[in-house]
N, CA, C and O atoms as a GROMACS GRO file, in nm:
protein
  520
    1UNK      N    1   3.552  -0.329  -2.576
    1UNK     CA    2   3.448  -0.422  -2.537
    1UNK      C    3   3.411  -0.404  -2.391
    1UNK      O    4   3.294  -0.415  -2.355
    2UNK      N    5   3.512  -0.376  -2.304
    2UNK     CA    6   3.485  -0.356  -2.163
    2UNK      C    7   3.400  -0.231  -2.141
    2UNK      O    8   3.314  -0.229  -2.053
    3UNK      N    9   3.423  -0.127  -2.222
    3UNK     CA   10   3.344  -0.005  -2.209
    3UNK      C   11   3.198  -0.031  -2.242
    3UNK      O   12   3.109   0.022  -2.175
    4UNK      N   13   3.172  -0.112  -2.344
    4UNK     CA   14   3.034  -0.144  -2.382
    4UNK      C   15   2.965  -0.222  -2.270
    4UNK      O   16   2.849  -0.198  -2.239
    5UNK      N   17   3.037  -0.316  -2.210
    5UNK     CA   18   2.981  -0.395  -2.099
    5UNK      C   19   2.953  -0.308  -1.978
    5UNK      O   20   2.850  -0.321  -1.912
    6UNK      N   21   3.047  -0.217  -1.949
    6UNK     CA   22   3.029  -0.126  -1.837
    6UNK      C   23   2.912  -0.031  -1.863
    6UNK      O   24   2.833  -0.004  -1.773
    7UNK      N   25   2.902   0.018  -1.985
    7UNK     CA   26   2.791   0.107  -2.021
    7UNK      C   27   2.658   0.034  -2.008
    7UNK      O   28   2.562   0.089  -1.953
    8UNK      N   29   2.651  -0.088  -2.057
    8UNK     CA   30   2.529  -0.167  -2.049
    8UNK      C   31   2.492  -0.194  -1.903
    8UNK      O   32   2.375  -0.182  -1.865
    9UNK      N   33   2.590  -0.231  -1.822
    9UNK     CA   34   2.565  -0.256  -1.680
    9UNK      C   35   2.516  -0.129  -1.611
    9UNK      O   36   2.427  -0.135  -1.527
   10UNK      N   37   2.573  -0.016  -1.646
   10UNK     CA   38   2.530   0.112  -1.588
   10UNK      C   39   2.386   0.146  -1.627
   10UNK      O   40   2.308   0.193  -1.544
   11UNK      N   41   2.352   0.122  -1.752
   11UNK     CA   42   2.216   0.148  -1.799
   11UNK      C   43   2.116   0.059  -1.726
   11UNK      O   44   2.011   0.105  -1.683
   12UNK      N   45   2.149  -0.068  -1.713
   12UNK     CA   46   2.060  -0.162  -1.643
   12UNK      C   47   2.043  -0.119  -1.498
   12UNK      O   48   1.931  -0.117  -1.447
   13UNK      N   49   2.153  -0.084  -1.431
   13UNK     CA   50   2.146  -0.042  -1.291
   13UNK      C   51   2.062   0.084  -1.276
   13UNK      O   52   1.977   0.091  -1.187
   14UNK      N   53   2.084   0.182  -1.361
   14UNK     CA   54   2.008   0.307  -1.352
   14UNK      C   55   1.860   0.285  -1.381
   14UNK      O   56   1.775   0.346  -1.316
   15UNK      N   57   1.828   0.200  -1.477
   15UNK     CA   58   1.687   0.175  -1.507
   15UNK      C   59   1.619   0.102  -1.391
   15UNK      O   60   1.503   0.128  -1.361
   16UNK      N   61   1.692   0.011  -1.325
   16UNK     CA   62   1.635  -0.056  -1.208
   16UNK      C   63   1.613   0.044  -1.095
   16UNK      O   64   1.510   0.040  -1.028
   17UNK      N   65   1.708   0.132  -1.076
   17UNK     CA   66   1.696   0.233  -0.972
   17UNK      C   67   1.579   0.328  -0.999
   17UNK      O   68   1.502   0.359  -0.908
   18UNK      N   69   1.567   0.372  -1.122
   18UNK     CA   70   1.459   0.465  -1.156
   18UNK      C   71   1.322   0.399  -1.148
   18UNK      O   72   1.228   0.462  -1.101
   19UNK      N   73   1.308   0.276  -1.192
   19UNK     CA   74   1.178   0.210  -1.185
   19UNK      C   75   1.143   0.175  -1.041
   19UNK      O   76   1.025   0.170  -1.007
   20UNK      N   77   1.241   0.149  -0.956
   20UNK     CA   78   1.213   0.120  -0.816
   20UNK      C   79   1.157   0.243  -0.746
   20UNK      O   80   1.078   0.230  -0.652
   21UNK      N   81   1.195   0.361  -0.790
   21UNK     CA   82   1.148   0.485  -0.729
   21UNK      C   83   1.034   0.546  -0.808
   21UNK      O   84   0.990   0.656  -0.774
   22UNK      N   85   0.987   0.481  -0.910
   22UNK     CA   86   0.889   0.539  -1.000
   22UNK      C   87   0.746   0.534  -0.948
   22UNK      O   88   0.659   0.599  -1.006
   23UNK      N   89   0.718   0.461  -0.843
   23UNK     CA   90   0.583   0.450  -0.791
   23UNK      C   91   0.554   0.569  -0.700
   23UNK      O   92   0.505   0.552  -0.589
   24UNK      N   93   0.584   0.688  -0.747
   24UNK     CA   94   0.562   0.810  -0.672
   24UNK      C   95   0.626   0.805  -0.535
   24UNK      O   96   0.568   0.847  -0.434
   25UNK      N   97   0.748   0.752  -0.533
   25UNK     CA   98   0.827   0.744  -0.411
   25UNK      C   99   0.760   0.663  -0.300
   25UNK      O  100   0.778   0.693  -0.182
   26UNK      N  101   0.684   0.561  -0.336
   26UNK     CA  102   0.624   0.472  -0.238
   26UNK      C  103   0.735   0.382  -0.186
   26UNK      O  104   0.795   0.306  -0.261
   27UNK      N  105   0.761   0.391  -0.058
   27UNK     CA  106   0.858   0.302   0.006
   27UNK      C  107   0.780   0.193   0.077
   27UNK      O  108   0.678   0.220   0.141
   28UNK      N  109   0.827   0.073   0.067
   28UNK     CA  110   0.758  -0.042   0.127
   28UNK      C  111   0.796  -0.051   0.275
   28UNK      O  112   0.865  -0.143   0.317
   29UNK      N  113   0.750   0.045   0.352
   29UNK     CA  114   0.783   0.054   0.493
   29UNK      C  115   0.705  -0.047   0.576
   29UNK      O  116   0.595  -0.087   0.540
   30UNK      N  117   0.764  -0.086   0.688
   30UNK     CA  118   0.701  -0.172   0.790
   30UNK      C  119   0.656  -0.307   0.736
   30UNK      O  120   0.561  -0.365   0.789
   31UNK      N  121   0.721  -0.358   0.632
   31UNK     CA  122   0.675  -0.482   0.570
   31UNK      C  123   0.677  -0.600   0.666
   31UNK      O  124   0.578  -0.672   0.676
   32UNK      N  125   0.788  -0.622   0.737
   32UNK     CA  126   0.796  -0.742   0.822
   32UNK      C  127   0.696  -0.734   0.937
   32UNK      O  128   0.634  -0.835   0.971
   33UNK      N  129   0.681  -0.618   0.997
   33UNK     CA  130   0.584  -0.603   1.106
   33UNK      C  131   0.441  -0.620   1.054
   33UNK      O  132   0.360  -0.691   1.114
   34UNK      N  133   0.411  -0.556   0.942
   34UNK     CA  134   0.278  -0.565   0.881
   34UNK      C  135   0.246  -0.711   0.848
   34UNK      O  136   0.140  -0.761   0.886
   35UNK      N  137   0.336  -0.779   0.780
   35UNK     CA  138   0.311  -0.917   0.739
   35UNK      C  139   0.309  -1.012   0.857
   35UNK      O  140   0.244  -1.117   0.852
   36UNK      N  141   0.379  -0.978   0.964
   36UNK     CA  142   0.371  -1.057   1.086
   36UNK      C  143   0.231  -1.056   1.144
   36UNK      O  144   0.179  -1.160   1.186
   37UNK      N  145   0.169  -0.937   1.147
   37UNK     CA  146   0.031  -0.927   1.195
   37UNK      C  147  -0.064  -1.004   1.104
   37UNK      O  148  -0.157  -1.070   1.150
   38UNK      N  149  -0.040  -0.995   0.973
   38UNK     CA  150  -0.127  -1.064   0.878
   38UNK      C  151  -0.114  -1.215   0.893
   38UNK      O  152  -0.216  -1.285   0.894
   39UNK      N  153   0.007  -1.265   0.906
   39UNK     CA  154   0.023  -1.410   0.919
   39UNK      C  155  -0.039  -1.462   1.049
   39UNK      O  156  -0.079  -1.578   1.056
   40UNK      N  157  -0.046  -1.377   1.153
   40UNK     CA  158  -0.112  -1.414   1.278
   40UNK      C  159  -0.263  -1.385   1.272
   40UNK      O  160  -0.335  -1.408   1.369
   41UNK      N  161  -0.308  -1.335   1.157
   41UNK     CA  162  -0.448  -1.296   1.135
   41UNK      C  163  -0.497  -1.194   1.238
   41UNK      O  164  -0.612  -1.198   1.282
   42UNK      N  165  -0.408  -1.103   1.273
   42UNK     CA  166  -0.440  -0.990   1.360
   42UNK      C  167  -0.446  -0.864   1.273
   42UNK      O  168  -0.364  -0.773   1.286
   43UNK      N  169  -0.543  -0.863   1.184
   43UNK     CA  170  -0.551  -0.761   1.080
   43UNK      C  171  -0.557  -0.619   1.135
   43UNK      O  172  -0.489  -0.530   1.083
   44UNK      N  173  -0.636  -0.597   1.239
   44UNK     CA  174  -0.653  -0.461   1.290
   44UNK      C  175  -0.526  -0.404   1.354
   44UNK      O  176  -0.516  -0.283   1.372
   45UNK      N  177  -0.431  -0.490   1.388
   45UNK     CA  178  -0.304  -0.441   1.443
   45UNK      C  179  -0.221  -0.370   1.337
   45UNK      O  180  -0.122  -0.304   1.370
   46UNK      N  181  -0.259  -0.384   1.210
   46UNK     CA  182  -0.190  -0.310   1.103
   46UNK      C  183  -0.235  -0.164   1.098
   46UNK      O  184  -0.177  -0.084   1.024
   47UNK      N  185  -0.337  -0.130   1.174
   47UNK     CA  186  -0.392   0.006   1.172
   47UNK      C  187  -0.290   0.116   1.198
   47UNK      O  188  -0.281   0.209   1.119
   48UNK      N  189  -0.213   0.108   1.308
   48UNK     CA  190  -0.114   0.214   1.333
   48UNK      C  191  -0.010   0.227   1.222
   48UNK      O  192   0.034   0.338   1.191
   49UNK      N  193   0.030   0.114   1.163
   49UNK     CA  194   0.127   0.119   1.052
   49UNK      C  195   0.065   0.189   0.931
   49UNK      O  196   0.130   0.269   0.864
   50UNK      N  197  -0.060   0.156   0.904
   50UNK     CA  198  -0.132   0.217   0.792
   50UNK      C  199  -0.150   0.367   0.816
   50UNK      O  200  -0.129   0.447   0.725
   51UNK      N  201  -0.187   0.404   0.938
   51UNK     CA  202  -0.204   0.546   0.971
   51UNK      C  203  -0.074   0.623   0.957
   51UNK      O  204  -0.073   0.737   0.911
   52UNK      N  205   0.037   0.562   0.997
   52UNK     CA  206   0.168   0.626   0.982
   52UNK      C  207   0.195   0.655   0.835
   52UNK      O  208   0.241   0.764   0.800
   53UNK      N  209   0.167   0.557   0.748
   53UNK     CA  210   0.186   0.579   0.604
   53UNK      C  211   0.095   0.692   0.555
   53UNK      O  212   0.140   0.781   0.483
   54UNK      N  213  -0.032   0.688   0.593
   54UNK     CA  214  -0.128   0.789   0.545
   54UNK      C  215  -0.092   0.930   0.591
   54UNK      O  216  -0.111   1.026   0.516
   55UNK      N  217  -0.040   0.944   0.713
   55UNK     CA  218  -0.002   1.076   0.764
   55UNK      C  219   0.112   1.136   0.685
   55UNK      O  220   0.125   1.259   0.678
   56UNK      N  221   0.195   1.052   0.625
   56UNK     CA  222   0.312   1.102   0.552
   56UNK      C  223   0.283   1.138   0.407
   56UNK      O  224   0.371   1.188   0.337
   57UNK      N  225   0.160   1.114   0.362
   57UNK     CA  226   0.126   1.148   0.223
   57UNK      C  227   0.119   1.299   0.206
   57UNK      O  228   0.079   1.372   0.297
   58UNK      N  229   0.157   1.344   0.089
   58UNK     CA  230   0.156   1.486   0.056
   58UNK      C  231   0.013   1.539   0.057
   58UNK      O  232  -0.076   1.481  -0.004
   59UNK      N  233  -0.008   1.650   0.125
   59UNK     CA  234  -0.142   1.711   0.135
   59UNK      C  235  -0.194   1.761   0.001
   59UNK      O  236  -0.314   1.782  -0.014
   60UNK      N  237  -0.106   1.780  -0.096
   60UNK     CA  238  -0.151   1.831  -0.225
   60UNK      C  239  -0.217   1.722  -0.310
   60UNK      O  240  -0.277   1.752  -0.413
   61UNK      N  241  -0.207   1.595  -0.268
   61UNK     CA  242  -0.270   1.487  -0.342
   61UNK      C  243  -0.422   1.489  -0.320
   61UNK      O  244  -0.471   1.529  -0.215
   62UNK      N  245  -0.494   1.446  -0.422
   62UNK     CA  246  -0.639   1.430  -0.406
   62UNK      C  247  -0.665   1.305  -0.322
   62UNK      O  248  -0.576   1.223  -0.303
   63UNK      N  249  -0.788   1.292  -0.274
   63UNK     CA  250  -0.823   1.173  -0.197
   63UNK      C  251  -0.805   1.047  -0.281
   63UNK      O  252  -0.759   0.945  -0.230
   64UNK      N  253  -0.841   1.052  -0.408
   64UNK     CA  254  -0.824   0.937  -0.496
   64UNK      C  255  -0.677   0.900  -0.508
   64UNK      O  256  -0.641   0.783  -0.504
   65UNK      N  257  -0.591   1.000  -0.524
   65UNK     CA  258  -0.448   0.974  -0.535
   65UNK      C  259  -0.393   0.915  -0.405
   65UNK      O  260  -0.306   0.828  -0.408
   66UNK      N  261  -0.444   0.961  -0.292
   66UNK     CA  262  -0.401   0.905  -0.163
   66UNK      C  263  -0.443   0.759  -0.152
   66UNK      O  264  -0.365   0.677  -0.104
   67UNK      N  265  -0.564   0.727  -0.195
   67UNK     CA  266  -0.608   0.587  -0.194
   67UNK      C  267  -0.522   0.502  -0.287
   67UNK      O  268  -0.491   0.387  -0.255
   68UNK      N  269  -0.484   0.557  -0.402
   68UNK     CA  270  -0.398   0.486  -0.495
   68UNK      C  271  -0.261   0.460  -0.433
   68UNK      O  272  -0.206   0.351  -0.448
   69UNK      N  273  -0.206   0.559  -0.362
   69UNK     CA  274  -0.076   0.541  -0.296
   69UNK      C  275  -0.087   0.433  -0.188
   69UNK      O  276   0.003   0.350  -0.172
   70UNK      N  277  -0.198   0.435  -0.114
   70UNK     CA  278  -0.220   0.333  -0.012
   70UNK      C  279  -0.228   0.195  -0.075
   70UNK      O  280  -0.169   0.100  -0.024
   71UNK      N  281  -0.299   0.184  -0.184
   71UNK     CA  282  -0.309   0.056  -0.255
   71UNK      C  283  -0.171   0.009  -0.300
   71UNK      O  284  -0.138  -0.109  -0.286
   72UNK      N  285  -0.090   0.099  -0.354
   72UNK     CA  286   0.047   0.064  -0.396
   72UNK      C  287   0.131   0.020  -0.277
   72UNK      O  288   0.207  -0.076  -0.287
   73UNK      N  289   0.116   0.090  -0.164
   73UNK     CA  290   0.192   0.057  -0.044
   73UNK      C  291   0.154  -0.083   0.007
   73UNK      O  292   0.241  -0.159   0.051
   74UNK      N  293   0.027  -0.115  -0.001
   74UNK     CA  294  -0.017  -0.249   0.040
   74UNK      C  295   0.038  -0.355  -0.055
   74UNK      O  296   0.089  -0.458  -0.011
   75UNK      N  297   0.028  -0.330  -0.185
   75UNK     CA  298   0.072  -0.428  -0.285
   75UNK      C  299   0.222  -0.454  -0.282
   75UNK      O  300   0.266  -0.559  -0.330
   76UNK      N  301   0.300  -0.364  -0.229
   76UNK     CA  302   0.444  -0.387  -0.226
   76UNK      C  303   0.482  -0.490  -0.121
   76UNK      O  304   0.596  -0.537  -0.120
   77UNK      N  305   0.392  -0.525  -0.035
   77UNK     CA  306   0.420  -0.619   0.073
   77UNK      C  307   0.410  -0.764   0.022
   77UNK      O  308   0.322  -0.796  -0.058
   78UNK      N  309   0.500  -0.849   0.070
   78UNK     CA  310   0.503  -0.989   0.025
   78UNK      C  311   0.378  -1.065   0.066
   78UNK      O  312   0.345  -1.165   0.003
   79UNK      N  313   0.308  -1.021   0.170
   79UNK     CA  314   0.188  -1.090   0.218
   79UNK      C  315   0.060  -1.039   0.152
   79UNK      O  316  -0.049  -1.084   0.186
   80UNK      N  317   0.073  -0.946   0.058
   80UNK     CA  318  -0.043  -0.890  -0.012
   80UNK      C  319  -0.031  -0.925  -0.160
   80UNK      O  320   0.063  -0.886  -0.228
   81UNK      N  321  -0.129  -1.000  -0.207
   81UNK     CA  322  -0.131  -1.038  -0.348
   81UNK      C  323  -0.190  -0.928  -0.435
   81UNK      O  324  -0.145  -0.906  -0.548
   82UNK      N  325  -0.290  -0.858  -0.381
   82UNK     CA  326  -0.352  -0.750  -0.457
   82UNK      C  327  -0.427  -0.657  -0.362
   82UNK      O  328  -0.469  -0.698  -0.253
   83UNK      N  329  -0.442  -0.533  -0.403
   83UNK     CA  330  -0.519  -0.433  -0.329
   83UNK      C  331  -0.586  -0.343  -0.434
   83UNK      O  332  -0.518  -0.274  -0.509
   84UNK      N  333  -0.719  -0.346  -0.437
   84UNK     CA  334  -0.793  -0.270  -0.538
   84UNK      C  335  -0.894  -0.179  -0.471
   84UNK      O  336  -0.970  -0.221  -0.383
   85UNK      N  337  -0.895  -0.055  -0.513
   85UNK     CA  338  -0.991   0.043  -0.459
   85UNK      C  339  -1.130   0.005  -0.508
   85UNK      O  340  -1.155  -0.003  -0.629
   86UNK      N  341  -1.220  -0.018  -0.415
   86UNK     CA  342  -1.358  -0.049  -0.450
   86UNK      C  343  -1.439   0.078  -0.469
   86UNK      O  344  -1.519   0.089  -0.562
   87UNK      N  345  -1.417   0.175  -0.380
   87UNK     CA  346  -1.491   0.300  -0.392
   87UNK      C  347  -1.424   0.409  -0.310
   87UNK      O  348  -1.350   0.382  -0.216
   88UNK      N  349  -1.450   0.532  -0.349
   88UNK     CA  350  -1.394   0.650  -0.284
   88UNK      C  351  -1.509   0.726  -0.219
   88UNK      O  352  -1.597   0.777  -0.288
   89UNK      N  353  -1.508   0.734  -0.086
   89UNK     CA  354  -1.610   0.807  -0.009
   89UNK      C  355  -1.752   0.758  -0.039
   89UNK      O  356  -1.845   0.838  -0.047
   90UNK      N  357  -1.766   0.627  -0.056
   90UNK     CA  358  -1.896   0.571  -0.095
   90UNK      C  359  -1.983   0.535   0.024
   90UNK      O  360  -2.103   0.513   0.008
   91UNK      N  361  -1.926   0.528   0.143
   91UNK     CA  362  -2.005   0.495   0.262
   91UNK      C  363  -2.034   0.625   0.334
   91UNK      O  364  -1.944   0.694   0.380
   92UNK      N  365  -2.162   0.657   0.342
   92UNK     CA  366  -2.204   0.786   0.394
   92UNK      C  367  -2.207   0.787   0.546
   92UNK      O  368  -2.312   0.771   0.609
   93UNK      N  369  -2.089   0.804   0.603
   93UNK     CA  370  -2.073   0.824   0.746
   93UNK      C  371  -2.007   0.960   0.762
   93UNK      O  372  -1.980   1.028   0.663
   94UNK      N  373  -1.981   1.000   0.885
   94UNK     CA  374  -1.910   1.125   0.905
   94UNK      C  375  -1.783   1.097   0.981
   94UNK      O  376  -1.792   1.066   1.100
   95UNK      N  377  -1.665   1.107   0.923
   95UNK     CA  378  -1.644   1.136   0.780
   95UNK      C  379  -1.678   1.014   0.694
   95UNK      O  380  -1.692   0.903   0.743
   96UNK      N  381  -1.690   1.039   0.566
   96UNK     CA  382  -1.721   0.931   0.471
   96UNK      C  383  -1.610   0.826   0.475
   96UNK      O  384  -1.499   0.852   0.521
   97UNK      N  385  -1.643   0.707   0.426
   97UNK     CA  386  -1.545   0.598   0.422
   97UNK      C  387  -1.526   0.550   0.279
   97UNK      O  388  -1.616   0.556   0.196
   98UNK      N  389  -1.406   0.503   0.254
   98UNK     CA  390  -1.372   0.439   0.127
   98UNK      C  391  -1.337   0.294   0.157
   98UNK      O  392  -1.311   0.257   0.271
   99UNK      N  393  -1.338   0.211   0.051
   99UNK     CA  394  -1.307   0.070   0.068
   99UNK      C  395  -1.202   0.024  -0.031
   99UNK      O  396  -1.202   0.063  -0.148
  100UNK      N  397  -1.112  -0.060   0.019
  100UNK     CA  398  -1.010  -0.124  -0.063
  100UNK      C  399  -1.018  -0.274  -0.038
  100UNK      O  400  -1.010  -0.319   0.076
  101UNK      N  401  -1.035  -0.351  -0.145
  101UNK     CA  402  -1.036  -0.498  -0.135
  101UNK      C  403  -0.892  -0.545  -0.135
  101UNK      O  404  -0.818  -0.520  -0.230
  102UNK      N  405  -0.853  -0.615  -0.028
  102UNK     CA  406  -0.716  -0.661  -0.013
  102UNK      C  407  -0.715  -0.813  -0.014
  102UNK      O  408  -0.788  -0.877   0.061
  103UNK      N  409  -0.630  -0.869  -0.099
  103UNK     CA  410  -0.614  -1.015  -0.106
  103UNK      C  411  -0.479  -1.049  -0.044
  103UNK      O  412  -0.374  -1.025  -0.103
  104UNK      N  413  -0.487  -1.105   0.077
  104UNK     CA  414  -0.367  -1.143   0.151
  104UNK      C  415  -0.326  -1.285   0.116
  104UNK      O  416  -0.407  -1.365   0.068
  105UNK      N  417  -0.200  -1.315   0.140
  105UNK     CA  418  -0.149  -1.452   0.131
  105UNK      C  419  -0.103  -1.491   0.272
  105UNK      O  420  -0.008  -1.434   0.326
  106UNK      N  421  -0.173  -1.588   0.330
  106UNK     CA  422  -0.142  -1.634   0.464
  106UNK      C  423  -0.105  -1.781   0.455
  106UNK      O  424  -0.188  -1.866   0.424
  107UNK      N  425   0.022  -1.809   0.481
  107UNK     CA  426   0.074  -1.946   0.466
  107UNK      C  427   0.043  -2.002   0.328
  107UNK      O  428   0.007  -2.119   0.314
  108UNK      N  429   0.057  -1.918   0.226
  108UNK     CA  430   0.034  -1.960   0.088
  108UNK      C  431  -0.112  -1.964   0.047
  108UNK      O  432  -0.142  -1.993  -0.069
  109UNK      N  433  -0.203  -1.935   0.139
  109UNK     CA  434  -0.346  -1.939   0.110
  109UNK      C  435  -0.402  -1.797   0.098
  109UNK      O  436  -0.373  -1.712   0.182
  110UNK      N  437  -0.482  -1.771  -0.005
  110UNK     CA  438  -0.540  -1.638  -0.019
  110UNK      C  439  -0.654  -1.615   0.080
  110UNK      O  440  -0.731  -1.706   0.111
  111UNK      N  441  -0.664  -1.493   0.127
  111UNK     CA  442  -0.774  -1.453   0.215
  111UNK      C  443  -0.806  -1.308   0.183
  111UNK      O  444  -0.719  -1.221   0.188
  112UNK      N  445  -0.932  -1.282   0.150
  112UNK     CA  446  -0.973  -1.146   0.114
  112UNK      C  447  -1.041  -1.076   0.230
  112UNK      O  448  -1.121  -1.135   0.303
  113UNK      N  449  -1.007  -0.951   0.245
  113UNK     CA  450  -1.069  -0.862   0.344
  113UNK      C  451  -1.093  -0.729   0.276
  113UNK      O  452  -1.026  -0.693   0.179
  114UNK      N  453  -1.190  -0.656   0.327
  114UNK     CA  454  -1.214  -0.521   0.279
  114UNK      C  455  -1.164  -0.424   0.385
  114UNK      O  456  -1.202  -0.431   0.502
  115UNK      N  457  -1.078  -0.334   0.342
  115UNK     CA  458  -1.019  -0.233   0.430
  115UNK      C  459  -1.103  -0.106   0.420
  115UNK      O  460  -1.126  -0.054   0.310
  116UNK      N  461  -1.149  -0.057   0.533
  116UNK     CA  462  -1.223   0.069   0.538
  116UNK      C  463  -1.129   0.181   0.578
  116UNK      O  464  -1.052   0.169   0.674
  117UNK      N  465  -1.135   0.290   0.503
  117UNK     CA  466  -1.053   0.408   0.527
  117UNK      C  467  -1.144   0.528   0.551
  117UNK      O  468  -1.230   0.558   0.469
  118UNK      N  469  -1.124   0.595   0.664
  118UNK     CA  470  -1.200   0.718   0.692
  118UNK      C  471  -1.141   0.832   0.611
  118UNK      O  472  -1.020   0.854   0.614
  119UNK      N  473  -1.225   0.902   0.541
  119UNK     CA  474  -1.180   1.010   0.453
  119UNK      C  475  -1.169   1.141   0.531
  119UNK      O  476  -1.233   1.241   0.500
  120UNK      N  477  -1.086   1.136   0.632
  120UNK     CA  478  -1.061   1.249   0.720
  120UNK      C  479  -0.936   1.320   0.669
  120UNK      O  480  -0.885   1.287   0.562
  121UNK      N  481  -0.887   1.416   0.743
  121UNK     CA  482  -0.763   1.483   0.704
  121UNK      C  483  -0.665   1.473   0.820
  121UNK      O  484  -0.676   1.551   0.915
  122UNK      N  485  -0.569   1.381   0.817
  122UNK     CA  486  -0.538   1.290   0.708
  122UNK      C  487  -0.633   1.169   0.705
  122UNK      O  488  -0.707   1.145   0.801
  123UNK      N  489  -0.629   1.095   0.596
  123UNK     CA  490  -0.705   0.971   0.587
  123UNK      C  491  -0.664   0.883   0.704
  123UNK      O  492  -0.550   0.888   0.750
  124UNK      N  493  -0.761   0.800   0.751
  124UNK     CA  494  -0.733   0.714   0.866
  124UNK      C  495  -0.785   0.574   0.846
  124UNK      O  496  -0.887   0.552   0.780
  125UNK      N  497  -0.714   0.478   0.903
  125UNK     CA  498  -0.751   0.339   0.908
  125UNK      C  499  -0.879   0.325   0.992
  125UNK      O  500  -0.886   0.379   1.102
  126UNK      N  501  -0.978   0.252   0.941
  126UNK     CA  502  -1.101   0.227   1.018
  126UNK      C  503  -1.106   0.082   1.062
  126UNK      O  504  -1.144   0.053   1.176
  127UNK      N  505  -1.067  -0.010   0.973
  127UNK     CA  506  -1.069  -0.151   1.008
  127UNK      C  507  -1.091  -0.237   0.886
  127UNK      O  508  -1.105  -0.187   0.774
  128UNK      N  509  -1.092  -0.367   0.909
  128UNK     CA  510  -1.117  -0.465   0.803
  128UNK      C  511  -1.248  -0.536   0.831
  128UNK      O  512  -1.290  -0.548   0.946
  129UNK      N  513  -1.311  -0.582   0.725
  129UNK     CA  514  -1.427  -0.670   0.738
  129UNK      C  515  -1.426  -0.768   0.622
  129UNK      O  516  -1.360  -0.746   0.520
  130UNK      N  517  -1.502  -0.878   0.640
  130UNK     CA  518  -1.510  -0.980   0.535
  130UNK      C  519  -1.599  -0.937   0.420
  130UNK      O  520  -1.616  -1.011   0.324
   0.00000   0.00000   0.00000
């Protein structure tokens, strides 16, 4: 009976470990610093943290995949309720810009902002707007 319990516990532990790493190795880096800026409503101060994440993405990924990884990285944060890609390279600037709609939780209250990403190499933080 102890072997069955140990086996079950091992299976549960391994499945938790594998699913935690299953988001294409997205690590929820800089969460406390990022959420600190968000709770102070200093959104643009998250730019360097976002750029650090974007610089570390694998160059073999497509731009769409990079935006998806960014969205996943944002959603892993406790202060982000949702992050959805609105468009990929839809704003005709040089370089083009993409948009991600981010729904933050600030003191329990939702606040939506649109995150602009420059489609450079590597992708870069541009800023937020309402």
